[in-house]
C-alpha positions in Angstrom: 1.6 10.8 13.8 3.1 14.2 14.5 1.7 17.7 14.4 2.5 18.2 10.7 0.5 15.1 9.9 -2.4 16.4 11.9 -2.3 19.7 10.2 -2.3 18.1 6.8 -5.2 15.9 7.7 -7.2 18.7 9.1 -6.6 20.8 6.0 -8.0 18.1 3.9 -10.9 17.1 6.1 -12.2 20.5 7.4 -13.8 21.8 4.2 -15.7 18.6 3.6 -16.7 18.3 7.3 -18.1 21.9 7.4 -20.2 21.2 4.4 -21.6 18.0 6.0 -22.4 19.9 9.2 -24.7 22.3 7.3 -26.5 19.4 5.7 -27.1 17.4 8.8 -29.4 17.9 11.8 -28.1 18.8 15.2 -26.1 21.8 16.4 -22.4 22.4 16.6 -22.6 22.3 20.4 -23.7 18.7 20.2 -20.9 17.9 17.8 -18.0 19.3 19.8 -17.6 16.5 22.3 -17.4 13.5 19.8 -15.2 15.5 17.4 -12.7 16.3 20.1 -12.6 12.7 21.2 -12.2 11.5 17.6 -9.2 13.8 16.9 -7.3 12.8 20.1 -8.1 9.1 19.6 -6.8 9.1 16.0 -3.3 9.0 17.6 -4.1 5.4 18.6 -4.3 3.0 15.5 -6.5 0.7 17.5 -9.3 3.2 18.4 -11.7 4.7 15.9 -14.9 6.1 17.3 -17.9 5.5 15.1 -21.7 5.8 15.6 -23.6 2.6 15.9 -27.4 2.4 15.6 -29.7 0.8 18.1 -31.8 -1.2 15.5 -34.7 -1.4 17.9 -34.9 2.3 18.1 -35.1 4.5 15.0 -32.6 3.2 12.4 -29.1 4.0 11.4 -29.8 7.1 9.4 -31.9 8.9 12.0 -29.2 8.3 14.7 -26.2 9.8 12.9 -25.7 13.4 13.8 -23.3 16.0 12.5 -20.6 15.1 15.1 -20.7 11.4 14.2 -20.4 12.2 10.5 -17.2 14.2 11.2 -15.9 11.1 13.0 -16.6 9.0 9.9 -14.9 11.5 7.7 -11.8 11.5 9.9 -11.7 7.8 9.8 -12.1 7.7 6.1 -9.2 10.0 5.3 -6.7 9.3 8.0 -6.7 5.5 8.7 -3.4 4.8 6.8 -1.0 6.3 9.3 2.3 4.3 8.8 5.6 5.8 8.1 5.9 9.2 6.3 4.0 12.4 5.6 2.4 10.8 2.6 0.8 8.2 4.8 -2.3 10.5 5.3 -3.1 9.9 1.6 -5.0 6.9 0.3 -3.3 4.0 -1.4 -0.9 3.0 1.4 -1.0 -0.6 0.4 0.4 0.2 -3.1 3.3 2.2 -1.5 4.1 0.0 1.5 6.9 -2.6 1.1 4.9 -5.7 0.5 7.3 -8.6 -0.4 10.2 -10.3 1.4 12.9 -9.5 -1.1 12.1 -5.8 -1.1 12.2 -5.8 2.7 16.0 -6.2 2.4 16.4 -3.7 -0.5 14.9 -0.7 1.2 11.7 -1.1 -0.8 13.4 -0.9 -4.2 10.8 -2.2 -6.7 12.1 -1.0 -10.1 14.0 -4.3 -10.8 12.9 -7.9 -10.8 15.8 -9.1 -8.7 15.1 -6.5 -6.0 11.4 -7.2 -5.5 8.9 -10.0 -6.4 6.3 -7.3 -6.8 8.3 -5.2 -9.2 5.7 -5.9 -11.9 3.3 -3.7 -9.9 5.6 -0.7 -9.6 7.7 -0.9 -12.8 6.0 -3.2 -15.4 9.0 -2.9 -17.7 10.9 -5.2 -15.1 9.1 -8.1 -16.7 10.6 -7.4 -20.1 13.8 -9.3 -19.6 12.3 -12.4 -18.0 12.2 -15.6 -20.0 10.4 -18.1 -17.7 7.0 -18.4 -16.2 6.9 -17.3 -12.5 4.6 -17.6 -9.5 5.1 -15.9 -6.2 3.1 -15.6 -2.9 3.9 -13.8 0.3 2.6 -12.3 3.5 3.7 -9.6 5.9 3.2 -9.9 9.7 2.7 -6.5 11.2 1.8 -5.1 14.6 -1.5 -3.5 15.5 -3.6 -6.2 13.7 -2.5 -5.1 10.2 -1.9 -7.5 7.4 -0.6 -7.7 3.8 -1.0 -10.7 1.4 0.3 -10.9 -2.1 -0.1 -13.3 -5.0 1.3 -12.8 -8.6 2.3 -14.7 -11.7 3.7 -13.9 -15.1 4.2 -15.7 -18.4 6.3 -14.8 -21.5 4.5 -14.0 -24.7 6.9 -14.7 -27.6 8.8 -13.3 -29.1 9.4 -10.2 -26.9 6.5 -9.6 -24.6 5.7 -10.6 -21.0 2.3 -10.6 -19.1 1.9 -10.4 -15.4 -1.1 -10.5 -13.1 -1.4 -10.2 -9.3 -3.4 -9.3 -6.2 -2.4 -7.3 -3.2 -4.6 -7.5 -0.1 -4.0 -5.2 2.9 -5.8 -3.9 5.8 -6.5 -3.8 9.6 -8.6 -6.1 11.7 -10.1 -5.6 15.2 -10.6 -1.8 15.0 -12.7 -1.1 18.1 -16.0 0.6 17.2 -17.6 3.0 19.7 -21.1 4.5 19.8 -21.8 8.2 20.5 -21.7 7.5 24.2 -18.3 5.8 24.0 -19.5 2.3 24.6 -17.9 -0.6 22.7 -20.0 -1.3 19.6 -18.2 -4.2 18.0 -15.1 -4.6 15.8 -14.5 -3.0 12.4 -12.2 -4.1 9.6 -10.5 -2.0 6.9 -9.5 -3.9 3.7 -7.8 -2.7 0.5 -7.7 -4.9 -2.6 -5.6 -4.1 -5.6 -5.9 -6.2 -8.7 -3.2 -5.7 -11.3 -2.4 -6.5 -14.9 1.0 -5.6 -16.3 2.3 -5.9 -19.8 5.9 -5.4 -21.0 7.6 -5.5 -24.3 11.3 -5.7 -25.0 12.1 -3.5 -28.0 15.8 -4.5 -28.0 18.5 -6.1 -25.8 18.8 -2.8 -24.0 15.2 -1.4 -23.8 11.9 -2.5 -22.4 8.7 -0.5 -21.8 5.7 -1.6 -19.7 2.2 -0.6 -18.6 0.2 -1.5 -15.5 -3.5 -1.3 -15.0 -5.0 -1.4 -11.5 -8.5 -2.1 -10.2 -8.8 -0.7 -6.7 -11.3 -1.5 -4.0 -11.5 -0.5 -0.3 -14.1 -1.4 2.3 -14.6 -0.4 5.9 -17.1 -2.7 7.6 -18.3 -4.1 10.9 -18.1 -7.8 11.7 -21.7 -7.8 12.6 -22.7 -6.2 9.3 -24.4 -3.2 10.8 -22.1 -0.8 9.0 -20.4 -1.0 5.5 -18.7 1.7 3.5 -17.1 0.9 0.1 -14.9 2.8 -2.3 -13.5 1.7 -5.7 -11.5 3.1 -8.6 -8.9 2.6 -11.3 -5.3 3.5 -11.7 -2.3 3.0 -14.0 1.5 3.1 -14.2 4.2 3.3 -16.8 7.7 1.9 -16.6 11.0 1.8 -18.6 14.1 -0.3 -18.2 17.3 0.7 -20.1 20.6 -1.1 -20.1 23.2 1.3 -21.4 26.2 -0.9 -20.4 26.7 -4.5 -19.4 25.8 -4.9 -15.8 24.1 -1.5 -15.6 20.3 -0.9 -15.6 18.4 2.3 -15.4 14.8 2.1 -14.2 12.1 4.8 -14.6 8.5 4.6 -13.5 5.4 6.7 -13.1 3.4 5.2 -10.3 -0.3 5.6 -9.4 -1.3 7.8 -12.4 -4.9 8.8 -12.0 -5.4 6.3 -9.1 -8.2 7.1 -6.7 -11.1 5.8 -4.7 -14.6 7.0 -5.4 -16.7 7.0 -2.2 -20.5 7.1 -2.2 -22.2 7.8 1.1 -25.8 8.0 -0.2 -26.5 4.5 1.3 -25.2 5.6 4.7 -26.5 9.1 5.1 -29.8 10.7 4.2 -28.0 13.5 2.4 -24.9 11.6 1.3 -22.7 12.4 -1.7 -19.9 11.2 -3.8 -16.2 12.0 -3.1 -13.0 11.3 -5.1 -10.0 10.4 -2.9 -6.9 10.6 -5.1 -3.6 8.7 -4.5 -0.4 10.8 -4.6 1.3 10.2 -8.0 5.0 9.7 -8.1 8.0 9.6 -10.4 10.7 7.0 -9.5 14.1 6.5 -11.0 16.7 4.0 -10.0 20.1 2.4 -10.9 21.2 -1.2 -10.6 24.9 -2.0 -11.0 26.0 -5.6 -11.0 29.6 -6.5 -10.0 29.8 -10.3 -10.4 28.7 -11.6 -6.9 27.7 -8.1 -5.6 25.0 -5.7 -6.9 24.3 -2.2 -5.8 20.8 -0.6 -6.2 19.6 2.9 -5.7 16.1 4.4 -6.0 14.5 7.8 -5.6 10.7 8.3 -5.4 9.4 11.8 -5.8 5.8 12.3 -4.9 4.0 15.3 -6.5 2.6 16.3 -3.1 6.1 17.4 -2.1 7.5 14.3 -0.5 10.6 12.2 -1.4 11.8 8.8 -0.4 15.4 7.6 -1.0 16.4 3.9 -1.0 19.7 2.0 -1.2 20.6 -1.7 -1.2 23.5 -4.1 -1.4 22.8 -7.6 -2.8 25.2 -10.6 -2.5 25.0 -13.7 -4.7 28.3 -15.3 -3.6 26.7 -18.7 -3.2 24.8 -20.2 -6.1 21.6 -21.0 -4.2 21.6 -18.1 -1.7 21.0 -14.4 -2.2 21.4 -12.0 0.8 20.2 -8.4 0.8 20.7 -5.4 3.1 19.1 -2.1 2.5 17.4 1.0 3.9 15.0 3.7 3.0 15.0 7.3 4.1 11.6 8.9 4.5 10.2 11.6 6.7 13.6 12.1 8.4 13.6 8.4 9.4 16.0 5.7 8.3 14.2 2.3 8.0 16.7 -0.6 7.6 16.0 -4.1 6.5 17.5 -7.5 5.5 16.2 -10.3 3.4 17.4 -13.7 2.1 16.4 -16.0 -0.8 17.2 -19.7 -0.9 16.8 -21.5 -4.1 16.0 -25.2 -4.2 14.5 -27.9 -6.5 13.0 -31.3 -5.7 14.7 -33.9 -7.9 14.0 -32.9 -11.5 11.2 -30.5 -10.6 11.1 -26.7 -11.3 13.3 -24.3 -9.4 11.7 -22.9 -6.3 12.7 -20.3 -3.8 11.9 -19.4 -0.2 12.2 -15.7 0.9 12.6 -14.3 4.4 12.7 -10.6 5.2 12.8 -8.3 8.2 12.4 -4.6 8.3 12.4 -2.1 11.2 9.2 -0.1 11.6 8.8 3.4 12.8 9.1 4.3 16.5 6.7 2.2 18.5 5.6 0.0 15.6 8.0 -3.0 16.1 9.5 -5.3 13.5 7.9 -6.1 10.2 8.3 -9.8 9.3 8.1 -11.1 5.7 7.7 -14.6 4.3 7.4 -15.7 0.7 7.5 -18.7 -1.7 7.9 -18.9 -5.4 8.6 -21.1 -8.4 10.0 -20.6 -11.9 9.0 -23.0 -14.6 
């Protein structure tokens, strides 16, 4: 997290924090020390100071002062620090590359053969599928982070296709600290995204799709002394158009009207509601198939002034094996990756596949490891 990220976070947090200071007891002098500690410690993804109550004393509400409230606000709006300048915004789990196939395509998710989670980013990618599908995957990440995905889809004759899925992401073992800096137990941060996607093929060249999202986020302690929840809805729209044989154009509006609504009335005596919006984006991409080799490109433009560029090369020279190599360019960093899919069937059973993926993380993060399994029937 560099200085520009810190400036952006402070510009978002400061107005809300100042309002909370006026509403809460205590003086600014009392708040300076914990606030300074919180800002410096946010540079470590493992340390998030937070006030914990001594239940035998006076209760949680009476122990939270203005400095501790600022710490909670900092935690709430800056915990998703991953790769680019948009990482300070909510909804990281919906933007993060979350399936093995996409790990090797630079995170291209507009086409079904570049991502098993394409239904969540471009619902129109379901329009040209003719079989039922089921996929499950996981991502092994450093710093106690995790991502799990499950999804399935079924054709709806004559021209429609329906997909549903769940994306679970978060961080475990976040060290909680009380106002004196003593260890106060572990916290966990969990994001759940429930998706329903529908696509209709209007011709052999055009498909249009719609995605609806139910969003949920929870920050809680393992000992149940603290729990903060947010929820919301979102949507997305996608188009696939095939102007020529072997050529596909993909367009998608992602995270339209997506947000978390936080309610702190149950945590603070004078709590309030706050709407935490996701950055909406417009993505376009091109897939060109040359027999055994395919080339894919994607550009994601976020309406907060950020852009991500992606490119991938996919090889299908062996019938049962697909190899992918790709990269993304975001925040002046190139993130490369590779993935492989091996198809197999047991006797006369349905066709299954096993996916493996690897992606380089940002500096100091380490390698991101992906594993997936799926079946077509």
